[in-house]
N, C-alpha and C positions, 0 to 999 in steps of 0.2 A: 509648835515650839517645845523644845526639850530633847531628850535622847531617845534613841530607838535601838532595838536589838537586831536591826537589819543592816546588811551591808549596802553600799552604794549600788552595786549591781542588782541586789534584790529590790531596792526602791525603784530602780529604773526598768525592771523586768516587766513584761506583760503579765497581766493577772493570771492567765492560764499557766504560765511557768511557775508562779508562786503557788498556785493550787496543786500542781503536780508535785512540787517539792514537799508541800505540807502533807499530801497524801502518802508520799514515800516515807516521811518521818513517822506518820501514824502507823504504817505497816511495820516499820522497824521497831516501834514501841511495842506493838502487839507481839512481835517475834521475841523481844527481850522479856516481856512479861511472862510469856509461855516458857521460855528456856530457863528462867530464873525462879520458877515457882518453889522449888525446893532449896537445897543449899546452894551457895554461890558456885559459879562455874569459872574455870580458867579462861582468861581473856582470849588466848589463842584459839581455843576450842570454839568459843562463841563467834569469833571473827570468821573462822573457817566455815562454820555452818551458815552464817549470815551470807557469806559469799556464794555458797551453794544455793541459797534461797534468792539470790539476785539482789541482795541489799548491798549498796556501795559502802565502803568503809566510812566515808564522811557522813553519810546518812545515819549509819549505826552510831557514830559518835554524837551526832545531834540528838538522837533518841536517848542515848545514855545520859546526856546532860539534862534533857527534859524530864527524865525519870529520876534524876538525882541519885543514880546508883552509887552504892558504896564500893570503894576499891580497897582491896586488902592484899597483902603479900604474906605468903607463908613459904614453907620449904619447897613447895611445888611451883611457886611463881605467883603471878598476879591473878586475882580473881575479881569478878563483879558480883555484887549482891544487891537484892532489892533493899530499899531502906528499912532498917529495923530487923532484918532477917539474920544479920551477922551475930554469931555467938562466939565470944572469946574462948580460947582453949584454956 
């Protein structure tokens, strides 16, 4: 009884599919944590490198949400930052 963060497809999927998806999200989170250790990075650059690493865009976005990345815009465009790493100019 209550709400869930899962879609109907996820609720009806076999357990192995859910485990595969969770594993992919964990790998994407590791990728983001590694990429964003220093200052934030332009979103387009992160997405391009994630694609090269075999990480699907939807999986990358799920990982971004799970890590609660900060999103900032400057003269160069949009960038992602680990929480608390953004320093205002």
